[in-house]
C-alpha positions as CSV (number, residue, x, y, z in Angstrom):
1,Q,-13.5,87.8,144.2
2,V,-10.2,88.6,142.7
3,Q,-6.9,89.4,144.5
4,L,-4.1,91.3,142.9
5,V,-0.7,91.1,144.5
6,E,1.9,93.6,143.4
7,S,5.6,93.4,144.0
8,G,8.8,95.0,142.9
9,G,8.6,98.5,144.2
10,G,11.3,100.4,146.1
11,L,13.9,103.0,145.9
12,V,15.5,103.5,142.4
13,Q,18.0,106.0,141.1
14,A,17.1,108.3,138.3
15,G,18.1,106.7,135.0
16,G,17.5,103.2,136.4
17,S,14.7,100.7,135.7
18,L,11.5,99.7,137.4
19,N,10.2,96.1,137.3
20,L,6.8,95.4,138.8
21,S,4.7,92.3,138.8
22,C,1.1,91.7,139.5
23,V,-0.2,88.3,140.2
24,V,-3.9,87.8,139.5
25,S,-5.7,85.2,141.6
26,R,-7.9,84.0,138.7
27,S,-7.2,83.2,135.1
28,I,-5.9,86.2,133.4
29,F,-8.2,85.4,130.5
30,S,-11.2,86.1,132.7
31,M,-10.2,89.7,132.8
32,S,-11.0,92.1,130.0
33,T,-8.1,94.3,131.0
34,V,-5.2,94.3,133.4
35,A,-3.5,97.6,133.9
36,W,-1.0,99.6,135.9
37,Y,-2.0,102.9,137.4
38,R,0.1,105.3,139.5
39,Q,-0.6,108.1,141.9
40,G,2.2,110.5,142.6
41,P,2.3,112.9,145.6
42,G,-0.5,115.4,145.3
43,K,-1.6,114.0,142.0
44,E,-4.6,112.1,140.7
45,R,-4.3,108.5,139.9
46,E,-3.4,108.0,136.2
47,L,-3.1,105.1,133.8
48,V,0.4,104.0,133.0
49,A,-0.2,101.0,130.8
50,R,-2.8,98.3,130.1
51,I,-3.1,95.0,128.3
52,S,-6.3,93.6,127.0
53,R,-7.5,90.0,127.1
54,S,-6.4,89.7,123.5
55,G,-3.0,91.1,124.3
56,V,-3.3,94.6,122.9
57,T,-1.3,97.0,124.9
58,N,-1.6,100.8,125.5
59,V,1.0,103.0,127.2
60,A,0.5,106.5,128.5
61,D,2.2,109.3,126.8
62,S,4.2,110.1,129.9
63,V,6.1,106.8,129.7
64,K,5.9,106.1,126.0
65,G,9.1,104.8,124.6
66,R,10.5,103.7,128.0
67,C,7.7,101.5,129.2
68,T,6.6,97.9,128.5
69,I,3.7,95.9,129.8
70,F,3.5,92.2,129.2
71,R,2.1,89.1,130.7
72,E,2.9,85.5,131.5
73,N,-0.3,83.7,130.9
74,A,0.6,80.5,132.7
75,Q,1.5,82.4,135.8
76,N,-1.5,84.8,135.6
77,T,1.0,87.6,136.0
78,V,1.3,91.0,134.4
79,Y,4.6,92.8,134.4
80,L,5.5,96.5,134.0
81,Q,8.9,97.7,133.1
82,V,9.8,101.3,133.0
83,N,13.3,102.4,131.9
84,S,15.1,105.8,132.2
85,L,13.3,106.6,135.4
86,K,12.8,110.2,136.4
87,P,12.0,111.7,139.7
88,E,8.5,112.4,138.4
89,D,7.9,108.7,138.1
90,T,7.8,108.6,141.9
91,A,4.4,107.2,142.9
92,V,2.4,104.4,144.3
93,Y,1.8,102.0,141.5
94,Y,-1.4,100.0,141.5
95,C,-2.5,96.9,139.6
96,F,-6.0,97.0,138.2
97,A,-8.1,94.3,136.7
98,H,-11.6,94.2,135.2
99,L,-13.4,90.9,135.7
100,I,-15.6,90.1,132.7
101,L,-18.1,87.9,134.7
102,G,-19.9,90.3,137.0
103,D,-18.4,93.4,135.3
104,R,-16.4,94.3,138.3
105,D,-13.2,96.2,138.9
106,Y,-10.4,95.2,141.3
107,W,-7.3,97.0,142.6
108,G,-4.2,95.8,144.3
109,Q,-2.9,97.3,147.5
110,G,-0.2,99.4,145.7
111,T,3.5,99.4,145.8
112,Q,5.7,102.5,146.4
113,V,8.3,103.5,143.8
114,T,10.6,106.3,144.7
115,V,13.0,107.7,142.2
116,S,15.9,109.6,143.6
117,S,17.7,112.3,141.7
């Protein structure tokens, strides 16, 4: 079993920055991927950014150039930073992890981010 605990959401003004963290209850190296997804009002859940076990990162086109995903291995924590926020970044942001052993997916409870114009 893996627990993912997100924090850092809230109300942010447009143009501001978002800093989220996801603490993974097991070694981060036991995951093939840790990622951030988001689901805006009336929208499907979409990938924002991911980081692989080897440290390779991918960022969605919708946030490219203003988004960074990185991790602190010793803390088993993955961070998401998004700058120059827009109202369309408003969403519930979810942490996701794929556990290698057992080939299972896990989701955090989600954290609400609201960008005011």
